[in-house]
VOKOLGU-834421 format. One record per residue (C-alpha): y, z, x; residue number from 1; residue in one letter. Coordinates in steps of 0.5 Angstrom, whole numbers. Each point is the difference from the previous one (the first is absolute). Layout:
// VOKOLGU-834421
{{Y Z X} NUM 'a'}
...
//
This chain:
// VOKOLGU-834421
{{0 0 0} 1 'm'}
{{7 -2 3} 2 'r'}
{{6 5 -1} 3 'r'}
{{6 -3 -2} 4 'r'}
{{7 0 4} 5 'a'}
{{3 4 -6} 6 'a'}
{{-5 6 1} 7 'd'}
{{2 1 7} 8 'g'}
{{7 2 -1} 9 'g'}
{{7 -3 3} 10 'f'}
{{0 -5 5} 11 't'}
{{4 1 7} 12 'i'}
{{5 -5 -2} 13 'v'}
{{2 4 -7} 14 'e'}
{{0 7 4} 15 'l'}
{{5 -3 5} 16 'l'}
{{4 -3 -5} 17 'v'}
{{0 7 -4} 18 's'}
{{2 4 6} 19 'v'}
{{6 -5 2} 20 'a'}
{{3 1 -7} 21 'l'}
{{-1 7 0} 22 'f'}
{{3 0 7} 23 'a'}
{{6 -4 -2} 24 't'}
{{1 4 -6} 25 'v'}
{{0 7 4} 26 'i'}
{{5 -3 5} 27 'i'}
{{5 -2 -5} 28 'a'}
{{0 7 -4} 29 'v'}
{{0 3 7} 30 's'}
{{6 -4 2} 31 'g'}
{{4 2 -7} 32 's'}
{{-2 7 1} 33 'f'}
{{3 0 7} 34 'l'}
{{6 -3 -3} 35 'v'}
{{0 6 -5} 36 'i'}
{{-1 5 5} 37 'v'}
{{6 -2 4} 38 'd'}
{{5 -1 -6} 39 's'}
{{-2 7 -2} 40 'y'}
{{1 3 7} 41 'k'}
{{7 -4 0} 42 'k'}
{{2 3 -6} 43 'i'}
{{-2 7 1} 44 't'}
{{4 0 7} 45 'a'}
{{6 -3 -3} 46 'q'}
{{0 5 -6} 47 'r'}
{{-1 6 5} 48 'e'}
{{6 -3 4} 49 'n'}
{{4 -1 -6} 50 'i'}
{{-2 7 -3} 51 'd'}
{{3 3 6} 52 'n'}
{{6 -4 0} 53 'l'}
{{1 2 -7} 54 's'}
{{-1 8 1} 55 't'}
{{5 -1 6} 56 's'}
{{5 -3 -4} 57 'l'}
{{-1 5 -6} 58 'e'}
{{1 6 4} 59 's'}
{{7 -4 3} 60 'm'}
{{2 -1 -7} 61 'v'}
{{-1 7 -2} 62 'r'}
{{4 3 6} 63 'g'}
{{6 -5 -1} 64 'l'}
{{0 1 -8} 65 'k'}
{{1 8 1} 66 't'}
{{4 -1 7} 67 'g'}
{{7 0 1} 68 'm'}
{{5 -3 6} 69 'n'}
{{-3 -6 1} 70 'f'}
{{2 -3 7} 71 'h'}
{{-2 -7 2} 72 'c'}
{{0 -4 6} 73 'e'}
{{0 -7 1} 74 'v'}
{{-5 1 6} 75 't'}
{{-4 6 2} 76 'p'}
{{3 4 5} 77 'p'}
{{-4 3 6} 78 'a'}
{{1 7 -3} 79 's'}
{{4 3 -6} 80 'a'}
{{7 -2 -1} 81 'p'}
{{5 5 2} 82 'a'}
{{3 -1 -7} 83 'd'}
{{-6 0 -4} 84 'i'}
{{2 5 -5} 85 'a'}
{{6 -5 -2} 86 't'}
{{-2 -5 -6} 87 'p'}
{{0 -7 2} 88 'r'}
{{-2 -6 -4} 89 'd'}
{{-3 -6 3} 90 'c'}
{{1 -5 -6} 91 'a'}
{{-2 -6 5} 92 's'}
{{-7 3 2} 93 'g'}
{{-2 5 5} 94 'g'}
{{-6 2 4} 95 'k'}
{{1 8 0} 96 'y'}
{{2 5 -6} 97 'i'}
{{0 8 1} 98 'a'}
{{2 4 -6} 99 'f'}
{{0 8 -1} 100 'k'}
{{-6 2 -4} 101 'r'}
{{3 5 -6} 102 'v'}
{{-6 5 0} 103 't'}
{{0 2 7} 104 'd'}
{{6 -3 3} 105 'n'}
{{-4 -4 5} 106 'n'}
{{2 -7 3} 107 'i'}
{{-5 -5 -2} 108 'i'}
{{1 -7 4} 109 'q'}
{{-4 -6 -1} 110 'y'}
{{1 -6 5} 111 'k'}
{{-3 -7 0} 112 'f'}
{{-2 -2 8} 113 'e'}
{{-5 -4 3} 114 's'}
{{-3 -3 -6} 115 'g'}
{{-1 7 -3} 116 'r'}
{{3 5 -4} 117 'l'}
{{1 7 3} 118 'w'}
{{2 7 -3} 119 'r'}
{{3 7 3} 120 's'}
{{0 6 -3} 121 'd'}
{{6 5 2} 122 'n'}
{{1 -4 7} 123 'f'}
{{-7 0 2} 124 'a'}
{{-3 -5 3} 125 't'}
{{-1 -7 -4} 126 'f'}
{{-7 -1 -2} 127 'y'}
{{-2 -7 -3} 128 'p'}
{{-1 -1 -8} 129 'v'}
{{-2 -7 0} 130 't'}
{{-7 -2 3} 131 'd'}
{{0 -3 7} 132 'd'}
{{3 -7 0} 133 'p'}
{{-7 -4 2} 134 's'}
{{-2 2 -7} 135 'i'}
{{7 0 -4} 136 'm'}
{{5 -5 2} 137 'q'}
{{7 2 -3} 138 'v'}
{{5 -5 1} 139 'g'}
{{6 2 -4} 140 'l'}
{{2 7 -1} 141 'f'}
{{7 3 -2} 142 'n'}
{{3 5 -4} 143 'f'}
{{6 -2 -4} 144 'y'}
{{4 7 -1} 145 'v'}
{{7 0 -4} 146 'v'}
{{4 5 -4} 147 'g'}
{{-1 6 6} 148 't'}
{{7 2 -1} 149 't'}
{{0 6 -4} 150 'p'}
{{5 0 -7} 151 'l'}
{{6 4 2} 152 't'}
{{6 2 -5} 153 'd'}
{{3 -7 2} 154 't'}
{{-6 -4 -3} 155 'g'}
{{0 -5 6} 156 'v'}
{{-8 0 0} 157 'd'}
{{-3 0 -7} 158 'i'}
{{-7 -3 2} 159 't'}
{{-6 4 0} 160 'q'}
{{-3 0 7} 161 'p'}
{{-5 -6 0} 162 'k'}
{{-6 -2 5} 163 'v'}
{{-3 -7 -1} 164 'n'}
{{-6 -1 4} 165 'i'}
{{-3 -7 2} 166 'v'}
{{-6 -1 3} 167 'm'}
{{-4 -7 2} 168 'k'}
{{-6 -1 4} 169 'g'}
{{-7 -1 0} 170 't'}
{{-7 4 0} 171 'v'}
{{-7 -1 3} 172 'g'}
{{1 -1 7} 173 'g'}
{{-3 -7 1} 174 'q'}
{{3 -6 -2} 175 'l'}
{{-6 -3 -5} 176 'k'}
{{0 7 -3} 177 'r'}
{{7 2 -1} 178 's'}
{{4 0 -6} 179 's'}
{{8 1 -1} 180 's'}
{{3 5 -4} 181 'f'}
{{8 1 -2} 182 'n'}
{{2 7 -2} 183 'i'}
{{7 2 -3} 184 'q'}
{{2 6 -3} 185 't'}
{{7 4 -2} 186 't'}
{{1 7 1} 187 'i'}
{{6 4 -3} 188 't'}
{{1 7 2} 189 'q'}
{{-1 5 -6} 190 'r'}
{{5 5 3} 191 'r'}
{{7 -1 -3} 192 'p'}
{{4 -4 5} 193 'd'}
{{6 6 -1} 194 'i'}
{{3 3 6} 195 'q'}
//
């Protein structure tokens, strides 16, 4: 009695074709999976950087709202200016701002220098507030300050002190993984501007 070929199972050609098809599908799926993992890493890293920036800006905004005696400089001074207690506008934009915190009368200073935002509390050493420039590149950062002169009996300045912060840059480090951001916020001093 002869055995039929159908009873013997798959031929070697059929096995090779099915293995080749299976390998092609696995390669396509794994390539897509790697793209998804890479995108997830990019989004997670950028979210962490933006969250850090957001937290820093929220802290700065809270301090400015409750602060007083805003003193702005166009360029960051090497050390605290001698006239730091004198309010000063920067209507055309500045890279340095100092103010008195009302709760404890400490002087808080912020400056934008070397691609980073820096902070100093009560004349201590400045420390960085934003991420390293290799991770977050800030191309534009300015404080626009108006209305710092207190209202007097003569009524010369009737504008409540206002600080407008403008920030523009990219986050992500590598060119193919970077995303741009633009931030603008305006803060008005809560305390009445009366002398």
